[in-house]
C-alpha positions in Angstrom: 0.0 -0.3 -0.4 1.1 3.5 -0.8 -0.5 6.2 1.9 0.0 9.8 1.2 0.2 12.5 3.7 0.8 15.8 4.6 -0.3 19.1 5.3 -3.9 20.9 3.9 -3.7 22.1 0.6 -1.0 19.4 -0.3 -2.9 17.9 -2.9 -2.8 13.9 -1.3 -6.2 13.9 -2.7 -5.7 14.6 -6.6 -2.4 12.9 -6.2 -4.2 9.6 -4.5 -6.5 9.6 -7.2 -3.8 10.0 -9.6 -1.3 7.6 -8.4 -4.2 4.8 -7.9 -5.5 4.9 -11.8 -1.9 5.0 -12.9 -1.5 1.8 -10.8 -4.1 0.5 -11.6 -5.2 -0.2 -7.7 -8.0 0.4 -5.4 -8.2 4.5 -3.7 -9.8 5.5 -0.7 -9.1 9.1 1.2 -9.8 8.1 4.8 -11.4 12.1 5.0 -14.1 10.8 2.4 -14.4 7.6 4.6 -14.9 9.7 8.0 -17.6 11.7 6.4 -19.7 8.6 4.6 -19.1 7.0 7.9 -20.6 9.9 9.8 -22.9 11.0 7.3 -21.4 14.5 7.8 -18.9 16.8 6.2 -15.8 17.1 8.5 -16.5 20.7 9.6 -19.8 20.0 10.9 -18.0 16.9 13.4 -16.1 19.7 14.3 -18.9 21.8 14.9 -20.8 19.8 16.7 -18.5 17.2 18.2 -15.4 19.4 18.8 -11.9 18.1 17.8 -11.2 15.6 20.3 -14.4 13.5 18.8 -12.9 13.8 15.2 -9.9 13.0 16.4 -11.0 9.5 18.0 -13.0 8.9 15.0 -10.3 9.4 12.7 -7.9 7.2 14.4 -10.5 4.3 14.4 -11.3 4.8 10.9 -7.9 5.1 9.4 -6.4 2.5 11.4 -8.9 0.3 9.9 -8.7 1.4 6.0 -4.9 0.6 7.1 -5.7 -2.7 7.8 -7.9 -3.4 4.9 -6.8 -1.4 1.6 -4.0 -2.7 -0.5 -3.7 0.5 -2.6 -3.2 4.0 -2.6 -4.9 5.5 0.8 -4.4 9.5 2.0 -4.7 9.9 5.0 -6.4 13.5 6.4 -3.3 16.2 7.6 -3.5 15.4 10.7 -3.9 11.9 11.0 -0.3 11.6 11.5 -0.6 13.1 15.3 -2.3 10.6 16.8 0.4 8.1 18.0 -1.8 4.8 17.0 -1.6 5.5 13.7 2.0 7.0 13.3 3.0 3.5 14.6 0.8 1.6 11.7 2.5 3.4 9.2 5.5 1.8 9.7 4.3 -1.2 8.0 3.3 0.7 4.8 5.1 2.7 1.9 4.3 6.7 3.0 5.0 9.7 1.0 5.3 12.4 2.8 3.5 15.5 0.0 5.6 19.0 1.3 4.2 21.9 0.7 5.7 25.1 1.9 2.7 27.7 4.3 2.0 30.1 1.1 1.5 27.2 -1.3 -0.4 25.6 0.5 -2.2 28.4 2.0 -3.0 29.4 -1.3 -4.9 26.4 -2.3 -7.0 26.9 1.1 -7.9 30.0 1.8 -11.1 29.8 0.4 -12.2 26.8 1.7 -14.4 25.5 4.9 -11.3 24.4 6.9 -11.7 24.2 10.9 -8.8 24.5 11.6 -8.3 27.9 10.0 -11.4 29.7 11.6 -8.6 32.1 13.3 -8.9 35.8 12.8 -5.1 35.5 11.0 -6.2 32.2 8.7 -3.0 32.5 6.9 -0.8 33.0 9.7 -2.5 29.9 11.5 -1.7 27.8 8.3 1.5 28.3 8.9 1.8 27.7 12.8 -0.2 24.4 12.4 2.6 22.8 9.7 5.1 24.1 11.3 4.1 22.0 14.4 3.4 19.2 12.2 6.9 18.8 9.7 8.6 16.9 11.8 5.6 14.4 11.9 5.4 14.1 8.7 9.2 13.2 8.0 8.9 10.9 10.9 6.6 8.2 9.1 7.5 9.3 5.3 9.8 6.8 3.5 10.2 9.5 0.8 9.2 13.0 0.5 8.5 14.8 -2.9 7.3 18.4 -3.2 3.9 18.8 -3.6 4.6 22.4 -5.7 5.0 20.8 -9.2 2.6 18.9 -11.2 0.3 16.2 -10.7 2.0 13.9 -12.9 5.5 15.0 -11.9 4.5 14.2 -8.3 3.2 10.4 -9.0 6.1 9.7 -11.4 8.2 10.7 -8.1 6.3 8.3 -6.5 6.5 5.8 -9.1 10.6 5.9 -9.0 10.5 5.9 -4.5 8.4 2.6 -4.8 10.0 -0.8 -4.5 7.3 -2.9 -6.1 5.1 -0.1 -8.4 2.1 -2.7 -8.2 1.5 -2.2 -4.2 0.3 -5.4 -3.6 -3.1 -5.3 -5.5 -6.6 -6.9 -4.0 -5.3 -10.4 -5.2 -8.2 -11.6 -7.7 -10.2 -15.4 -7.3 -8.0 -17.0 -9.8 -3.8 -16.0 -8.6 -3.4 -16.8 -12.7 -5.8 -13.5 -13.3 -4.4 -10.1 -13.2 -7.0 -8.5 -10.4 -9.7 -5.8 -11.9 -10.7 -2.4 -10.3 -14.1 -0.9 -11.3 
């Protein structure tokens, strides 16, 4: 499995879909999975239940996804701050999509990100990013510059992976190639 991590705005979802398409494997965005399971958007979970409740939901969801998926997984930006997730990532190919505060904030400035509800959202973005960089680097086997074109990022990831097929889900007949619909 290839696991993409990085701060908000680094392009994990976009790169994850493109990488999975190139590999012909399944793709899971854990933020989307959390929203699906909760029946609510992440900003609503934060507003109604608070960040700690969201992090617990995230912990349970990500650990379950990491235990079952074999393709490409994109984690939410804060997932690596949860110790159980950081530990579980040791068993996977983790790629850190690195972005600087200026470029990352430009991508998310118009979004409804709960952690950026602040009088100075750009400053808050920079503070949060600075506080997580070490966690991203600690879990990553590879770091990729997320400010370049998506196709370039995908090529760099493919070159970094020891097995570009990322252990696809086996088919019922071991002689058949797996299909992903």
